[in-house]
N, C-alpha and C positions, 0 to 999 in steps of 0.2 A: 488595498482591496479595491476591486472594481465595483463600487456600490451600484452604479447605474445598470449593472447586469442582473441585479437581484430584484425579485419581487418584494412587495411590502412584507409578506410573510417570511421571505428569505432574509431580509434585513433584521426582522424581529428575532429569528432564531440565531442569526449570526451574533447579534448583540447578547443573546442569552448565553451563547458559547463564550463570549468575552467575559461575561459575569462569572461563569464557572472557572475560567482561567484565573480571574482575580481572586476567587475564593480559595484556591489552592495555596496552602501555606508554604513559605520558603523552605521550612524544615522538611516537608515532604519531598520536595525536589532534591534537596541535598541528601536526605536519607536514602532515596532511591538510587542516586548515583553512587552511594557507598554500599549498596546492597543491604542496608539495614532494614529497608522495606523490600521484601522479595516479590511481592505482588500487590498492586495498589487497589485493594478492594474498596477502601474508603472513598477513593476518587471515583471509581466506577459506580459505586452505590449512589453517590451524589449526582453523577451524570444521569443515571437512570431516574432518580427522583425528579430531576428537572426536565425529563422527557426530551433529552438531546440525542439519544441513540436512534439510528436508523430512520432519520427524518423523511426519507423518500419512500418508506413502506406505508401500506394502507393503515388508516387509523384503527381499523378493527383488530389489527395485530400489535398495536402500540406505537406505530409511526405517526407521521403528520401529513402524509399525502403530498409531499413536496417533490423536489427533483434533484438530479445530479448536480446541477449548477449550485443549488443551495448546499448540498452535501459537501461540495468542495470548499465552500466558504466556511462551513462549520469545522471541517477537518483542518483547514489552515489555522483557525483560531486555537483549536486544541493543540496543534503542533507547536505553538509559541511557548508552551510550558516545557517542552523538551520532546525529542523524537519518540521516546519510550511511552510517554503519555498518549500520544496519538496512536502508537502501535497497539497498546492494550485497549484503547478506546475502539479502534477499528477492527481488530481481529475477530471479536465476538459479534459486535453489532453490524459491521459492514461486510464481513466475509461469511462467517458461519450462518448468520441469520439470512443473508442473501441467498445462500444455497437452499435453505429450507423454505423461504418465501417463494422462490421461483420453481423449485422442484419437489418440495415436500408435500405432505398431506395436511389437512386442517388440524388433525389430531396432533401432528408434530409441531405445527405453528402454535397451537394452544399450549402445549406442554413445554416447548423449548424457546420459542421466540418471545412470547408475551412476557414471561418472567425475566428474561435476559434484558429486554428493552426497558424494564422497570428497575434494573440494577439489582435484582434479587438473586440471580445466579450468573455464572460466568462460563464462557466457552473458549475453546482454542481449536485452530485448524491444524491437522496432522497430515503433512504431505512429504516433507523431506525425510530421508532415511540415512543411516550411517553409510550405506553404499551407493546412495543416489540423491542428487539434488535436482538439477535441471531436467534429468531424465524421468519425467513423470511416469512413463510406461514401464520403467524398470523397477517399479514397486515390488518388494519382496515380502512385505507383510501379507499374510494369507488369512482368508476368512472361509472356513470350510462349512459347506451346507450340511446341517444336521437335522433337517426337516423343519421344525418350528423355529429354529434359531441358527445363527452362524457362530462359529467358534474361531475367534481371532487369535493369532500368534504373530509376533514380530516386534519391531522397534521403529520409533520415529524420533528424529532429533532436531535441535534448534527450534523447538516449539515454544513460541511466546505464549505464556500462560500455562505451561506444563505444571507449574507449582500451584496455581490457584484456581484453575478451571474446574467446573462441576461436570462438564461433558465435553466431548471431543468430536469433531468432524473428521472421520478417518477414511482414507482411501486404501483399499485392500484388494489383493488378487483373489478372485472367486472362481475363475476358470483358467487353470494352468495350461490348457491346451488351445485356448482361443487366441486369435490374433490380438495384438495389444489393445486396439480400440474397443474390443468387446470382452476384455478379460477382468476388468476392475469394477468394484462396487463402492459406492459412497455410503458410509454408515454413521449414525449417531451412536456414540459409545459413552455411556454414563461412567463417571468415576466410581469404581467399586472393586469387588474381588478380581484380582488378576491384572488390574491397571496400576502401574507403579511409576512414580517419577523417580527415575534411577539416578539422574545426575543433573546438577545445575551448573551452567557454564560460567566461567570467569570472563566476562566480556570486556572488550576494550571500551565500549560505550553502550548506550541503551540499556543500562542496568536497572534492576528493580522490576522487570517484567516477568520474572519467573521463567526465564528461558531454560529449557532443559530437555533431557532425553526421556521419552516415555517407553516403557516396556509393557507389551500386552502378552499375557500368558494364560492361554485357555480361557479367554473372556467370552462369555455367552452374551450374544446380542440378538434380541428378538427381531424377527423379520419385519415387524412394523416400524423398525428404526432404519430401514433402508431408505435413503434419499433418492428419489427417482425410481429406477428399476434395477433389479439385480443385473450385474454385468453392464450397467449403463452409466458408469462414473464419468466417462468422457464427456457426455452431454453436460454434466454438472461442472466439470473442470473448465470447459470452454467459457461458460458464463461467469465463473468465478474469477477468471483472469481480468475481467473488467474492474470489479471492486478492488482486487488485490493490487493491480498496477496503477489504476487511475487514483484510487484512494491514497496509495503510497506517494504518488507524485504530489497530490494536493497537500498532504500533511508536511511534506518536505519543505514546501514554500514557507509554511508557518514556522518550522524549526530553524530555518535560515534567517527569518525576519529579525529576531532579536540581535543576531550578530551584526547586521547592517545598522540597526538602531544604536547599539552600543558604540560601534566604530564611528558613526556619524557624530554622536555626542562627544566622544573622546577627542576626535580631530578638531573640534571647534573649541576645545578647552586646553589641549596640550600645546605648549609653545616651544619653539626652537628658532634660533637665529632672529629673535626679536619679534616674532609673529606667530599666530596659531598655525599649526601644520596644515589645516584645511586650506590655507592659501597657497600651498605648494601643489603644482600639477602632478608631481610624483605621488601625491597622496590623494588629492580630490579626483583625479582621473580614475583611480582604483575604486573609490566610493561611487563615482558616476557609473562605472562599469557594473558594479554590484547592483545598483538601483535599476539599471537598464535590464539586467538579467532577471531580476525579480519581476519586473513588469512583463517581460517576454514570457516568463514561466506562467504567469497568470493568464496571458493571452492564449497560450497553448492549452492550459488546463480548461479554461472556460469554453473554448471552442470545441474541445473534445467532449466535454460534458454535454454541451448542446447537441452534438452529434449522437451521443448515446441516448439522450432524452428523446430525440426525434426518431430513434431506431432506424438510422440509415443503413446502407449496405454493411453486412456483418464483416466482410473482408476489409473494408475501409476502416471500420471501427477498430478492428484488430490492429491495423497499421497505426492509426492515430493514437490509440492507447499506448502502444509500444513506443512510439515517438515521444509521447508525453512523459512516460516514465524515464526514458533515457535522457531526454533534453533537460527536464526539470531537475532530476537528481544530480546530474553532472554540473548543471549551472549553479545549483544551490551549494554544492561543495566548493565551487569557485567563489561564491559570495562569502562563505565562511573563511576561505583562504585569504581573500582580499582584506577582510575585516582584521584577521590576525596580522597580516602583513603591515597594514598602516598603523597598527598599535604597537608593533615592534615587540620587544622582549616582554613587556607587561601583559601582552595578549597571550603569551605562552604559559602564564601562571594562572592559578585559581583565584587571583584577585578579581578577575573578570570571568564571565561565563563562556568566553570564546573558546577556550580549550575544550570544554565539555561539549560544546556545539560541534566543533570539528570532529571530536571522537564519535559523537552520536551519528553525525551525517555520513560517516564513512560506511555505515551499513546500507545506506540508501541505494547505492549502485549494485549491491550484492543480492539483497533478499528479494522475494517475490519475482524471481526470475532475474538473473544477472543481466547487466546491460549488453553483454555480448549476445545473449539470447534475444534481447530486444532488437539488436542490429540484424540478426538473422531473420527475425520475423518481418522487420521493416523491408529488408531486401527482397524477401520472397513475395510479400504482398505488393511492393512497388513494381516489380517486374511483371507480376500477374496483371496489375491494374494498367500498366503502360501498354502492354500488348493487347489487352482487351479493348482499350480505348482507340487503338489504331483501326479497329474494325468499324468505327463510327464514321458515317459519311462526311460529317462536318469538320473532321480533324485534318488540318493542313499538313502537307508533306514538307516539314521544316528543312529536311536535308536538301531539298531541291533549291532552297533559297541561298545558294552560294554561286559565285561567279563561274567557277569551273566545276559545277556539280555534274556536268555531262562528260567528265573525263574518266570513263570506266576503267581504263588501264591503271589508274592511280588508286583505285579503291580495292586494295588487296587485303583479304581477311584471313588467308591461310598461307 
């Protein structure tokens, strides 16, 4: 952890998050991985009691008036318990509440944000559908305007918290004839008549988070539960991509951290050829690479968090958040890979937690926007930024700084 980047209040809540992680019993971790616990209500209730949710939100709504840098530190600590702990911690408090804080009404904040941040109720975000994941505008779930309410029909899948959430943030099509950016509405949907958890997935990892398919059948949603404005979900979605992807990246660091710690301990105790294996470069170079990647990940995360806190150019933030999500998730998978590699066969068993960490982290590059989508965003924003910067008078013409730069017959592009 880069302690020197945290304020005194940031260090305090970071340590509180560590205390929460130490409070979690070993049995809870094991039971979640075996799906004996299908949704960690006890853990989330305790986090709420300790006022650890949504630390960057205003105190009047239950937050602590801190910043994204602090949020990243908290998410890292929660992630050390396992990726699914951070997923369930973040989905309600860092995603759903973020949308309501930024786009909702005071009545919605009072009813849905405050009790969630206290750990009294739980929420889930509903975006992915059976026929669409990365294609946000391809949403087929509909919400028909009935005057005083909207009538929702459709399905969402891969929803973390489908099993245990009390309410859902749902994106639905409200204008079938409008262009995609003006066709969807973001809604708060309470669990009740017509809302059914249809199917729970048998996941490779990240078990115990109640991930399932939700079916909405003739669900009546009052218009006061619209987040933002009707047909205005795109504005909500754009801001949601920051906590979705930046939060995901921060917690991934925490989830990879135990793998490096366990491997470091193991390599200083395991002996071969008369010495501990940490003395072999084939081993310690892999540990060194993992340590380097962890620090590089933190550098990317905290730099990006600082950019978001300072509200710099939105397009650059979009690029930086996408870079953070891609670089950190891929690097942390490499950290876990190296940890298993230096431990050899024993790392492939459940004698150590490495195999669970490897399974859990495989999700990181897929969810909240696959890393291929991140690459697409990075490319688009980088090209836009590059050609915009060329218009600035102080930008040097680097292409001219070559000995034969004035050989036009050699510069053939078609």
